[in-house]
N, C-alpha and C positions, 0 to 999 in steps of 0.2 A: 117125872120128865127124865128121860135117859140123858147121859153125858153129852152125847152127840148133839141131841135136840137142845139141851141147855146151852151148849156152846154156840149153836147156830143162832139161838135167841140172843145171846149175848153180843154176837157180832152184828146182828140186825139192829140191836138197841144202839150200839156205838155208832153204826153208820146213820140211823135216824137221828142221833144227837149230833153227830158231825154235820149232817145236812142242815139241821136247825141252826148250827154255829156257822154255817158257810164252808165247811170242809167237805170236799168231794170225796167219794169213796176211793177213787184212784190215788188220791193223796194220802189218805189214811193207810191204804194197803202198799203203795209203792213210792210214795213221796214224789209224785210227778213234778212238782214245782220246786224250784230252788228258794233258799231263804238266805237273808243277809241280816246278821246281828251286828248292829253298828255302834261303835263306841267312839267318843271324841269330842270336838268342840265346834264351834260355830261354822267351820267348813262343811260339816256334815249334819248339823243339827236340823231336824225336820219339824220342830215345833215343841219340843219339851219346855223350853223357857216360857211359852204362852201360859204354863200352868203353875209357875213359881213367881213370888214377888221379886223381880230382878231388874236392874237397869239395862241388862243385855237382852234386847228384844229386837224381832224383825216382823212382828205381826201388824205392820203397818204399811200402807202405800208409800212409795211404789215398789217395795220388795214384792216379789212374785208376780210382777206384771207379765211376765212371759211364761208363767207356769200353767201349761195347757190343761192339766187335770182339774183345775179349779177356775179355768177361764180368766186367770189373772188376778184372783183374789189372794191376798197374802196368807201364808201358812205359818210363817215363823222361820222360813228358810232365809238365810242371810245371803241371797242373790236374787237375780231377777227371774230365774227359772228353777231348773232342776240343780241339785247338788251333784257332786261327783259320785256319791254313794247311790243316789238315784239312778243315774245313768249306768253305772256299772251293774246294778241289779236288773235293769232292762236288757242289757247286753247279754246277761247270763240266763235269761229266760224267766226271771222272777215275774209271778203273776200280777202282783201289785207292789206299790212302794212299802217298805218297812214302816209301820205306823209308830209314832212317838210313844214310848212307854207310858208316859203320864196321861196320854189321852184317854178318856173314858171308855171309848170303844175298843180299846187295844186288849182283847180278850177273846177266848174261844179260838174259832178257826182262823182269825186274823193273825194270830201270832205264828202260823205256818208260813207266812211270807217273811218271817224274821221280825225283829223289833228293833227300833232305833232308840238308844239311851243317850245320845250325844247332846251336849249342852253348850250353848254359847257362853264363853267365859271360863269354862272348865279347863282343868289341866291334869297332869300327872300328880302334882302335889296338892294337897287339901287347901293349902294357903293361897294357891294361885287364883287370881280373879276376884279376890275380895273387894276390890274397888267397884264391883257390879253388885255388891250386897250379897245376892244369892246366885248360885250356879251349882251345877251337879258335876263334882270332880269323879275322877276315874274310879277311886275306891268305892263311891256310892253307886256308880254305874254298874260296877261289878255285883255289888249287893243286889241292884235291881234285876240283873240277869239271874241271879239266883232264884228269885221269885218267878221269873218266866219259866226257869228250869223245872220248878214244881208244877206250874201250870201245864207245861208239856207232858210231864208224867201222868197227870190227871186226864189229860186229853186223849193221849195215845197209849198209855201204859208205859212202865218203866224201860223195858227192853226196846220197844218200838221207838220210844222217844230218844234213847241213846243211839239207836241205829240212824234215826232222821238226822240228829246233829252231826254224826260221823260221816254221813254219806252226802247230804244235801245242803248243809249249812256252811257259809262262809262268814268268819269272824273278822270284821274290819275295824281296824284301829287307827284313827287319825288324831293324834294328840301331841302336845309338846310346845306348840307355838306360843299359847298363852303362858306358859311357864317362863318363857322369855319376855314377850310383850307386855304382859300384865303381871309380872312378878319381878324377875331379876333385873329387867331394863326399865321398870316403871319409875318415873321420877317421883322422889319424896318417899313413896311407900316401900320401894326397895332398897333404900339407902342402907338400913341395918342389915339386910341380907347381903348386900355386895360388900359391906365392910367385914361381915363374919366370914363370908365363903368366897373363896376365890372361883373363878370359872371352872376349874378342874373338879373342885369339890361339890359345886352346884350340879354339874353334870353328873358326877358320881351319885348324888342323891336322887336325880331323876332316874337313872338307869336301876338303881336299887329298887326303888318304888314300882317302876314299870314291870321289872322282872317278876315282883311279887303279884302284880295285877294279872299279867298273862299266865302265870302258873296257877292262879285261882281259877281262871276261866278254863284252863285245861283240866283241873280237878273236876270242874262241872261239865265235862265231856266235850268241850271245844276241841277240835282237832285241825281245822284248815283255817289258817290265819293269813291276813294281808295287813302289814304294819307299814304305814307311812312315815318317811322321815320328815324332818321339819324343812319347810321351803326356804328360799332366800328372803328372810324377813327384811333385810335391808332395802329391798327393792319394792316394797309395797308403798303405795301412795302416802300412807300415814307417815312412814319413817322417812320417805324422801321430803315430804313437806316440813316436818319439824326440825330436820337437820338441814335444810335449804341446799340439797345437793343439785346438780345439773340434771338435765333430762335424760341423759345416757349414763348417769351414775347411780350407784347404789351405796348405802351406808355400810361401812366396813364392820363395825363391831357386832351388829346383829348377825351379819352373815358369818363371821368368824365363829360366834357362839353356836349357830346352827350347824356349821360344818363340823365343829368339835363334838356336838352331841351326836350327829349322824355317824360319825366314825365309830363311837361307842355303841350305838344302836345297832350298826352292822355286826359288832362282835357279839352283842347280845342275842341277836337272831341266829347266828351260828351256833351259839351255846345251847339255846333252847331247842333248836333242831336236833341237837346231840343228845340232850339230857331228858326231854319229856316223851315218854313212849307214844308212838303213833301220830305225833304232832308233825304238821307241815307248815312252816312259817315261811312266808314270802315277804320280802322287803320291797316296798315300792319307793323309787328313788325320785321323790316329788321335787327335791332340790334342784337335781340337773334338769329334770322335765320342765319345771316352771322357768329355770334359767334360760334353757333353750328357746322357749316361747317368748320370754322377754327380749333376749338378745336378737332374735330373728323374727319378730312379730310380723313384719310385712309378708313373709314367706307363708304365713298361715292365715292371711287375709285380714289382719288387724290394722288399725291405723294409729293405735297408740298403746303403749304398755306402761304409761307412767300416769296418766290423768284417769281418776275415778270417773265412772259414768254418772254416779249418784252420790253427791257429797258437796261440801263447800269448804273453802279456806285454803289459802296459799296457791302456789303454782300448779299443785296437782289435785285440787279439791280433796285434799287428804286430812282435813281437821274435823269436820262435822259429819258424823254418820248419816247414812241414807235415811231419810224420813219424808213426810209429807211437805215439809217446807224447804227441803234442799234441792239444788238444781239437778236437772236430769238431762242427759244427753239424748239426742234423736237416734243415734246409730248404735244401739246397745251391743249388737254383735260385732261391732269393730273395736270394742274395748276389751283388753285383757282383763282389766279390773272393774268389778261392778261398783264397789264402794271403796272407802280407804283401806280395807283389809282383805276383801274376799274376791275371788275370781268371778267373772261373768259366766252365765250358762255357756256361751260359745267356747270359752277357755276350758270350762269343766268337760265339755264334749271331747275335746282333743285330749285332755290329760287322761280321761277314762279309757280312751281307745288304746293309748300305749300301755296302760296298766293291765287292761284285759288281754290285749293281743300282741304287746310289744316283746322286744328281745331283751336280753340280760343287762343292757345298759340301763334300762328304766324299771325293770321288774325281775327279781331273781330269788331263788334259783330257777323258778319257772313262772310263766305268766298265769293270770287268774283263770283263764279258759282251761288251761291244763290242770291247774289246782283243783278246779271245780269238778273236772272229769274223773279225778282220781277215786 
């Protein structure tokens, strides 16, 4: 067999293999669909925690009640419908949702839509979320991407895989909230940490580890990043309930810590854009975006930005996580918060729109649609 014939046979074999794996020829050749590789915590977890022994779970009703893709069956998403990562993927033309890394069918052509590594309870620091027994922190999430990276080489070939990642892949990082809520601010468990470390030192530790994690992803050929800052933690129903603040008030300390971290994160993004060759990092200003939504919620069609739709306990139903025995509101699209910690799908839709197509107030230096087109 001549070289040309052998090459044609190899291509045909690749395309037949791709078809068997659910990969279209146009994707193999031109990467016609986009891909989202998603890292973070329960704000974007698509079901990884279903596959580990953990207390942080959402694979029970009424979670997912509005998730159209499953007809309302729970998937492990910590909201009533789609996460912000799901919606962003849709808006950027992704063919399907990025599947959880730990799901048994996340292999072959499925990984060309991207993969979701996020885990409820996970954080930047490995010690974060230990109250949940098990969770997947950012270090392990990056290790898991390294496995996917090798799978992409096997599926596409090394050069094509690198081209695919650089042209069509967005790396989304939504992490940091648990490092405060379920670490530094956690009653009893955090006492030692708070005595040993000042807020400045704790934030330094977070930035040090996140810099290393993002740099590792860059080493594995990630190039287009969107990194979310930490939202106004003092405004979630859980914090408002345990601190017994008024309906229009937020708890000061969590918000101060978030703002302190966010200032350092902005500096880190500028640093990485200057130091990592070929990388483009965008910063999603989730703090100001969520604060705008909470402050002016009637303007966006919501009736409350304080009370959880699904939960129990206190003035804001903010103590008991959403589950089969907790109370459930009738007007889910009128609540900013689905449960004591997480936004509703209606809120996620608004947040995603600003991150994909918004201006520099909420996403900088460019928005995600522009980042994707590069």
